[in-house]
Structures are given as C-alpha cells and as structure tokens.
C-alpha positions as CSV (number, residue, x, y, z in Angstrom):
1,X,48.8,48.2,114.0
2,X,48.9,50.9,111.2
3,X,51.7,53.3,110.6
4,X,51.8,57.0,111.5
5,X,53.7,59.3,109.1
6,X,55.1,62.7,109.8
7,X,55.6,65.0,106.8
8,X,57.0,68.5,106.3
9,X,54.3,70.7,104.7
10,X,56.6,73.4,103.4
11,X,60.3,73.6,102.4
12,X,61.6,71.7,105.4
13,X,62.7,73.0,108.8
14,X,59.1,73.0,110.0
15,X,59.9,71.4,113.4
16,X,59.3,67.8,112.4
17,X,62.0,66.5,114.8
18,X,60.4,67.8,118.0
19,X,57.0,66.5,116.9
20,X,58.6,63.1,116.1
21,X,60.2,63.3,119.5
22,X,56.8,64.0,121.1
23,X,55.0,61.1,119.3
24,X,57.9,58.7,119.7
25,X,57.1,58.3,123.4
26,X,54.2,56.2,122.3
27,X,55.8,54.4,119.4
28,X,57.7,51.2,119.2
29,X,59.7,51.9,116.1
30,X,60.7,55.3,114.7
31,X,61.9,55.0,111.1
32,X,63.6,57.5,108.8
33,X,62.5,56.9,105.2
34,X,64.4,59.3,102.9
35,X,67.2,61.8,102.6
36,X,70.5,61.7,104.4
37,X,72.6,64.0,106.6
38,X,71.3,67.0,104.7
39,X,68.4,66.8,107.1
40,X,68.6,68.6,110.4
41,X,66.2,67.8,113.3
42,X,66.5,69.6,116.6
43,X,65.1,68.1,119.7
44,X,65.1,70.0,123.0
45,X,64.7,68.0,126.3
46,X,64.9,70.4,129.3
47,X,68.3,72.1,129.0
48,X,69.6,69.7,126.5
49,X,69.5,70.3,122.8
50,X,70.0,67.4,120.4
51,X,70.8,68.2,116.8
52,X,70.3,65.1,114.7
53,X,71.0,64.6,111.0
54,X,70.7,60.8,110.4
55,X,69.6,59.2,113.6
56,X,65.8,59.3,114.0
57,X,64.5,61.8,116.5
58,X,63.1,59.0,118.7
59,X,66.6,58.0,119.8
60,X,66.2,59.9,123.1
61,X,63.3,57.7,124.1
62,X,64.2,54.3,125.7
63,X,61.1,52.6,124.3
64,X,61.7,53.2,120.6
65,X,63.8,51.3,118.2
66,X,65.3,53.6,115.5
67,X,65.5,52.5,111.9
68,X,67.4,54.1,109.0
69,X,65.2,52.8,106.2
70,X,66.0,51.6,102.7
71,X,65.2,55.0,101.1
72,X,67.9,56.8,103.2
73,X,71.4,57.5,101.9
74,X,74.0,57.2,104.6
75,X,77.4,58.8,105.0
76,X,79.1,56.3,107.5
77,X,81.5,59.0,108.7
78,X,78.6,61.3,109.6
79,X,76.6,58.6,111.2
80,X,79.5,57.5,113.4
81,X,80.2,61.1,114.4
82,X,76.6,61.4,115.4
83,X,76.8,58.1,117.3
84,X,79.8,59.4,119.2
85,X,78.1,62.7,120.2
86,X,75.0,60.8,121.4
87,X,77.0,58.2,123.4
88,X,78.9,61.0,125.1
89,X,75.6,62.3,126.4
90,X,74.4,59.0,127.7
91,X,72.2,58.0,124.8
92,X,72.0,54.3,123.8
93,X,73.4,53.9,120.3
94,X,73.8,50.1,120.4
95,X,72.6,47.8,117.6
96,X,69.7,46.9,119.9
97,X,68.5,50.5,119.7
98,X,69.5,51.6,116.2
99,X,69.0,49.6,113.0
100,X,70.2,50.2,109.4
101,X,68.3,48.7,106.5
102,X,70.4,46.5,104.3
103,X,68.7,48.3,101.4
104,X,70.0,51.8,102.3
105,X,72.7,53.3,100.1
106,X,76.1,54.6,101.2
107,X,77.5,58.1,100.5
108,X,81.3,58.3,99.8
109,X,83.8,61.2,99.5
110,X,83.4,60.7,95.8
111,X,79.7,61.8,96.1
112,X,80.7,64.8,98.1
113,X,83.4,65.8,95.6
114,X,81.0,65.5,92.7
115,X,78.3,67.5,94.6
116,X,80.7,70.4,95.3
117,X,82.2,70.4,91.7
118,X,78.7,70.4,90.1
119,X,77.5,73.2,92.3
120,X,80.6,75.3,91.7
121,X,80.2,74.9,87.9
122,X,76.6,76.2,88.1
123,X,77.9,79.6,89.3
124,X,75.0,82.0,89.7
125,X,72.5,79.2,88.9
126,X,73.4,77.3,92.1
127,X,70.6,75.0,93.4
128,X,71.6,75.6,97.0
129,X,72.6,72.0,97.8
130,X,73.9,71.3,101.2
131,X,77.0,69.7,99.6
132,X,76.5,66.5,101.5
133,X,76.7,64.3,98.4
134,X,73.0,63.5,98.5
135,X,72.2,64.1,94.8
136,X,75.1,62.1,93.4
137,X,74.4,59.2,95.8
138,X,70.7,59.1,94.6
139,X,72.0,59.4,91.0
140,X,74.1,56.3,91.4
141,X,71.2,54.5,93.0
142,X,68.9,55.4,90.0
143,X,71.7,54.4,87.6
144,X,72.0,51.0,89.4
145,X,75.6,51.7,90.3
146,X,75.0,52.6,94.0
147,X,76.7,51.0,97.0
148,X,74.1,49.4,99.2
149,X,74.7,49.1,103.0
150,X,74.3,45.3,103.0
151,X,77.9,45.2,101.6
152,X,79.1,46.3,105.1
153,X,78.5,42.7,106.2
154,X,81.6,41.9,104.0
155,X,84.2,44.6,104.7
156,X,86.7,43.3,102.1
157,X,84.1,43.2,99.4
158,X,82.9,46.7,100.3
159,X,86.4,48.1,100.3
160,X,87.0,46.7,96.8
161,X,83.8,48.2,95.5
162,X,84.5,51.6,97.1
163,X,88.0,51.6,95.6
164,X,86.6,51.0,92.1
165,X,83.9,53.7,92.7
166,X,86.5,56.3,93.7
167,X,88.7,55.4,90.8
168,X,85.9,55.9,88.4
169,X,84.8,59.1,90.2
170,X,88.3,60.5,89.8
171,X,88.0,60.2,86.0
172,X,84.9,62.4,86.2
173,X,86.5,64.9,88.6
174,X,89.6,65.2,86.4
175,X,88.2,65.2,82.9
176,X,84.7,66.8,83.4
177,X,85.3,69.3,86.2
178,X,89.1,69.8,86.3
179,X,89.0,69.0,90.0
180,X,91.5,67.3,92.3
181,X,91.4,63.5,92.5
182,X,90.7,61.5,95.7
183,X,92.9,58.9,97.3
184,X,91.1,55.7,96.4
185,X,93.4,53.5,98.6
186,X,92.8,55.6,101.8
187,X,89.1,55.9,101.2
188,X,88.7,52.1,100.6
189,X,90.6,51.5,103.9
190,X,88.2,53.9,105.7
191,X,85.2,52.1,104.5
192,X,86.6,48.7,105.5
193,X,86.8,50.1,109.0
194,X,83.3,51.6,108.9
195,X,81.9,48.3,107.8
196,X,83.5,46.5,110.7
197,X,81.8,48.9,113.1
198,X,78.4,49.2,111.4
199,X,77.8,45.6,110.2
200,X,76.1,44.7,113.5
201,X,73.5,47.4,112.9
202,X,72.2,45.9,109.6
203,X,68.7,44.5,109.5
204,X,66.2,43.2,107.0
205,X,63.7,46.1,107.3
206,X,60.8,44.1,105.9
207,X,61.1,41.5,108.5
208,X,61.5,44.1,111.3
209,X,58.6,46.3,110.2
210,X,56.1,43.6,109.2
211,X,57.0,41.6,112.3
212,X,56.3,44.7,114.4
213,X,52.9,45.3,112.6
214,X,51.9,41.7,113.1
215,X,52.7,42.1,116.8
216,X,50.5,45.2,117.0
217,X,53.5,47.5,117.5
218,X,53.2,51.2,116.5
219,X,55.5,52.5,113.8
220,X,56.2,56.2,113.3
221,X,57.7,57.2,110.0
222,X,59.8,60.3,110.2
223,X,60.3,62.5,107.2
224,X,63.2,64.8,106.2
225,X,63.0,68.0,104.3
226,X,59.5,69.0,103.2
227,X,56.8,68.5,100.5
228,X,57.9,71.5,98.4
229,X,61.4,69.9,98.1
230,X,60.0,66.7,96.6
231,X,61.8,65.7,93.4
232,X,58.6,65.4,91.4
233,X,56.2,67.7,93.1
234,X,58.3,70.4,94.6
235,X,59.7,73.6,93.2
236,X,61.9,71.8,90.6
237,X,64.9,72.1,90.0
238,X,65.3,73.7,93.5
239,X,64.4,70.4,95.2
240,X,66.0,67.5,97.0
241,X,66.8,64.2,95.3
242,X,64.3,62.0,97.1
243,X,60.5,62.0,98.0
244,X,59.8,63.6,101.4
245,X,56.1,63.0,101.0
246,X,53.7,60.4,102.4
247,X,54.0,58.1,99.4
248,X,57.8,58.4,99.7
249,X,57.5,57.1,103.3
250,X,55.8,53.9,102.0
251,X,58.3,53.5,99.2
252,X,61.3,54.2,101.4
253,X,60.2,51.7,104.1
254,X,58.7,49.1,101.8
255,X,55.2,49.5,103.3
256,X,51.8,49.1,101.5
257,X,49.4,52.0,101.0
258,X,46.9,50.4,103.5
259,X,49.6,50.7,106.2
260,X,49.1,54.4,106.8
261,X,46.6,55.5,109.4
262,X,47.6,59.1,110.5
263,X,49.4,61.3,108.0
264,X,50.5,64.3,110.0
265,X,51.6,67.5,108.2
266,X,53.9,69.8,110.1
267,X,53.9,73.5,109.2
268,X,55.3,76.6,110.7
269,X,52.9,79.4,111.5
270,X,54.8,81.3,108.9
271,X,57.1,80.2,106.0
272,X,60.8,79.6,105.5
273,X,63.2,77.9,103.1
274,X,67.0,77.5,102.7
275,X,68.6,77.7,99.3
276,X,67.5,79.0,96.0
277,X,64.1,79.0,94.3
278,X,60.9,81.0,94.1
279,X,59.3,82.0,97.4
280,X,56.1,84.0,96.9
281,X,55.7,85.4,100.4
282,X,59.4,86.1,101.1
283,X,60.2,89.1,103.3
284,X,63.3,91.1,104.0
285,X,64.4,93.9,106.3
286,X,62.9,94.3,109.8
287,X,60.0,92.1,109.1
288,X,62.3,89.2,108.1
289,X,64.4,89.7,111.2
290,X,61.4,89.5,113.4
291,X,60.5,86.1,112.1
292,X,64.1,84.8,111.6
293,X,65.8,86.0,114.8
294,X,69.4,86.8,115.1
295,X,70.8,83.3,115.4
296,X,71.7,83.7,119.1
297,X,68.9,81.2,120.0
298,X,68.6,77.6,118.7
299,X,64.9,78.4,118.1
300,X,66.0,81.1,115.5
301,X,65.8,80.5,111.7
302,X,69.2,79.2,110.9
303,X,69.8,75.8,109.2
304,X,70.6,72.9,111.6
305,X,72.7,71.3,108.9
306,X,74.2,74.3,107.0
307,X,74.0,77.1,109.6
308,X,72.7,79.4,106.8
309,X,70.1,82.0,107.7
310,X,66.7,80.8,106.3
311,X,64.7,82.9,104.0
312,X,61.4,83.8,105.7
313,X,57.9,85.0,104.8
314,X,54.3,85.0,105.8
315,X,52.3,81.8,105.9
316,X,51.4,80.6,102.5
317,X,48.1,78.7,102.4
318,X,48.4,78.0,98.7
319,X,51.4,75.8,99.6
320,X,49.6,74.2,102.5
321,X,46.5,73.3,100.5
322,X,48.8,71.8,97.8
323,X,50.7,69.8,100.4
324,X,47.5,68.6,101.9
325,X,46.3,67.2,98.6
326,X,49.6,65.5,97.7
327,X,49.9,63.8,101.1
328,X,46.3,63.3,102.2
329,X,46.9,64.8,105.5
330,X,44.6,63.6,108.3
331,X,45.8,66.5,110.5
332,X,48.1,69.4,110.8
333,X,50.6,70.5,113.4
334,X,51.3,74.2,113.6
335,X,54.7,75.1,115.1
336,X,56.3,78.4,116.2
337,X,53.1,80.2,117.0
338,X,55.0,82.0,119.7
339,X,57.1,83.8,117.1
340,X,54.0,85.7,115.8
341,X,53.3,87.3,119.2
342,X,53.4,91.0,118.9
343,X,52.8,91.2,115.2
344,X,49.5,93.0,114.4
345,X,48.0,92.6,111.9
346,X,49.1,89.2,110.6
347,X,49.1,88.8,106.8
348,X,48.3,85.3,105.5
349,X,48.6,84.4,101.8
350,X,45.3,82.8,100.5
351,X,45.9,83.0,96.8
352,X,48.4,84.3,94.1
353,X,48.1,87.0,91.6
354,X,49.5,85.8,88.3
355,X,49.4,88.7,85.7
356,X,45.9,89.7,87.0
357,X,44.6,86.2,87.3
358,X,43.8,84.9,90.8
359,X,45.3,81.4,91.5
360,X,44.3,79.3,94.4
361,X,46.3,76.3,93.2
362,X,50.1,76.0,93.3
363,X,51.7,76.4,89.8
364,X,53.6,73.4,88.4
365,X,56.5,75.3,86.9
366,X,59.0,77.8,88.5
367,X,58.7,80.3,85.7
368,X,55.0,80.9,86.5
369,X,55.6,80.8,90.3
370,X,58.4,83.4,90.0
371,X,55.8,85.9,88.5
372,X,53.2,85.3,91.2
373,X,52.4,87.9,93.8
374,X,50.8,87.0,97.1
375,X,47.2,87.9,97.8
376,X,46.9,88.5,101.6
377,X,44.1,88.6,104.1
378,X,45.0,90.3,107.4
379,X,44.1,88.6,110.7
380,X,44.3,90.4,114.1
381,X,47.4,89.6,116.1
382,X,47.9,89.2,119.8
383,X,50.4,90.6,122.4
384,X,50.0,88.1,125.2
385,X,52.9,85.7,125.9
386,X,51.7,82.3,124.8
387,X,55.0,80.4,125.5
388,X,53.6,78.9,128.7
389,X,50.2,77.9,127.3
390,X,49.3,74.3,128.2
391,X,45.8,73.9,126.8
392,X,43.7,75.4,124.1
393,X,41.9,77.8,126.4
394,X,45.2,79.3,127.4
395,X,45.7,80.8,124.0
396,X,44.4,84.4,123.2
397,X,41.2,84.5,121.2
398,X,43.1,85.9,118.2
399,X,45.7,83.1,118.3
400,X,42.8,80.6,118.3
401,X,41.3,82.4,115.4
402,X,44.5,82.3,113.4
403,X,44.8,78.5,113.9
404,X,41.1,78.0,113.0
405,X,41.5,80.1,109.9
406,X,44.4,77.8,108.8
407,X,42.3,74.7,109.5
408,X,39.3,76.0,107.5
409,X,41.4,77.1,104.5
410,X,43.2,73.8,104.3
411,X,40.2,71.7,105.2
412,X,42.4,69.9,107.8
413,X,42.1,69.9,111.6
414,X,45.0,71.3,113.5
415,X,45.7,68.7,116.2
416,X,48.9,70.0,117.8
417,X,50.1,73.6,118.4
418,X,53.7,74.3,119.4
419,X,54.4,77.5,121.4
420,X,58.1,77.0,122.1
421,X,61.1,74.7,121.5
422,X,60.7,72.3,124.4
423,X,58.5,69.2,124.6
424,X,56.4,70.8,127.3
425,X,55.6,73.8,125.1
426,X,53.0,71.9,123.1
427,X,49.2,72.0,123.1
428,X,47.5,68.8,122.2
429,X,43.9,69.2,120.8
430,X,41.3,66.5,120.9
C-alpha cells in the first residue's frame, strides 16, 4: 500500500500533529522522517493535551506503530523524558509500540553546547535556533563523524565513541568560542545507560517499512517544521538543518518516489513563524494579538518547544503556491479557521510588490524577499461561531468562500478544515 505524507506548508507550527493524530487512526505505521526535539506537535484528546517533540503523533492510537526514522536526530535524554511523561499518562511506550531506526543519529550535550556558543557569537545576527543541538548534529552527520543510533546496541562501544566526541568538542568550545568544557567521563557514562534502555527499540527501518508495504499496511509519514524552513528551499539562512518537504520524507525513511500516494500540505488560515528571517505579511499591535492570543490557551500562538510568542501575519498565498510546487501536494488542510471569526474584512496576500514589480512567485534570496511588500485582496469575514461546525454546510458562506479562494489560488483542493484544537473540531470534505 502506498505512503501518505504530511508536510507543513509554511514555517512550521501549522497543526501537523493533530492532523497526523487524525489520520493515524487509520494507519498501521506513523513515521517521523526528519528533525529532532526542536519540533513541537500538540495533540488534544478530550481534556488531555499531549505535547510531543520526538515521538510521532500517532502514539496515542493503539493501532499504530511509531517509528523514528533514519533522517531524525535524537537526543536520548529528551526521548526518555518524553517516554516517562507518556507512560505516566497510560500511553504504551514499549518497544512493541515505538521503534528507532538504526540509521538515526544521536544528539549529545556537545552538540547543544556548540549550538548555544555559535548562536551567542552571532549576536544581533542570530538565526533563532531552538538551541537543541540540531544543527551541529546534522553537521557531524554530513561530515561523516556523526554518532548513529545502531551503536546503542553496544553500550561500551557507544560510551567510548561519545567520550572521544566530547573530548574533541571541548577543544572547539575552548579554543574557538572560549566556552566552558564538558565532563566527558560523566557524559559517556550517561550514554552507556541510555543505550541499555533504548537498545531494544532499535529496528532496521527498511525491513519494517517495506515489509509493511508488502503486507498492504498503511504508512503515514509525519513531518516536522515546514517547507519554508527547508535547508535548500526555505528562507536561507533562517532555516532548519534538514529537509521537511515531501522528498525529505522519502529520503529520511529510505522510500522510493513511487511510494507516495497522498501528499497532504497543512497550512494555517493565516501565517506564523518563530525565529528570525523575512516575513512579508507580518503584523504587530492589536491585529497581531488577535491572531496570536495571549498565551493563556494552548491553542494560542506560542511555540510548543520554545514557548516563544510566534510572529503572525495574514495568509500568504505566494508561500502556499511555492510550497505546493515543491511538494506536489495532492490536497491541503486548512487549520485554525476559527481564529479568523470576527475579522472583517480578511486580507489575503496574493502577490508581492518588489520595487514596483509584481511578483507571484517566491523570491529565492532573503535580500529580495526583505524588500517585498504584500499585495492584498480583501475577502468578507464572518461573525458566526464556527467552532462546533461538523460538516461543510455548517460553515458560514463567507468562511466557505475563504476556503474556496485558497483552493483556487493554489490549484489544490482543501480536503480537511480545522475549526478548533480537538479531534472532533474537524470537517472532512469529500
């Protein structure tokens, strides 16, 4: 059976976790394919809120096996902390439920220290990294000096390699950044313990995934971050260190291009991003507060991982068209439609003004993008409460028109509409 892929269409935080949770109920395997614990996925089940960083969002479903794929970078300490929190709430976190690819790479305190030191040195030119060691871990992977998770099958070997890694990292911290050194002995001992706990979770992901496909099982690939944070195709250098796009899903899980059937782009009904970088439709003041919220509600625009208030702005269709082309979306999911209730009119960016030139495509360099101004069309808003809408006909005419406008402008059908944080607050369209 083919693979379904969920991709963020903007700068992350689009609500991918709850859409993964929704589709996981009909999936046999839910697989994370990139990123690390810099990701933050929130799943709301009734009164319970699950904030996940590494474990795939399908973990709350009994039917789905959860895989951390080869393209993921894993901080064992963070993963075990997440395991503990889930287990305390009655969620199965056994090796029968959760699998770790032997090809995934490990994050160490050395990576975290290098991340923090590099960001501090950048000063006012900070990228806005989450300081989770993601970039340095992927740098080591690219330099062929990374620490693969298969080493956890041999705790003594892993401990020796981690000790050598920390010793070498200390040289960089001391001589390049003038930062404090780390305790190599203590960290090596920690990783020896982590390996003993996590070794039973290791799996050959190719055997697992291709065996599942041969058995006509359904695989759901869960993305982290969003298209505009892709290392090659995002707003470089204000990007992540991996490929949170559809082709990255295939690469991170070792799947062939013909594996993909549905490629589902998830987008908010407006725009947001965390960290630095150009943001053409960004708002401030009262308008921003209306979209962001105060932070009192988990549904508000504050980072699941960092807790930082997100920058917010009107919906940018230049971005969505660009994301659609890169990912070959077969459909779109539009989340947080309920947040737009009461705003009239609703501006939507359809193009950019670059020094008098109208651009309908997304510029490839941040210098051009920083000079772009949004060109808006205004759509009529609605005042009716849509949070209890169950079917398409329950939505006000103007809400339907807003969704249809997005679909037409992106040349992509909108298959799912979210009108609130819970599973039940979702409208499935045929």
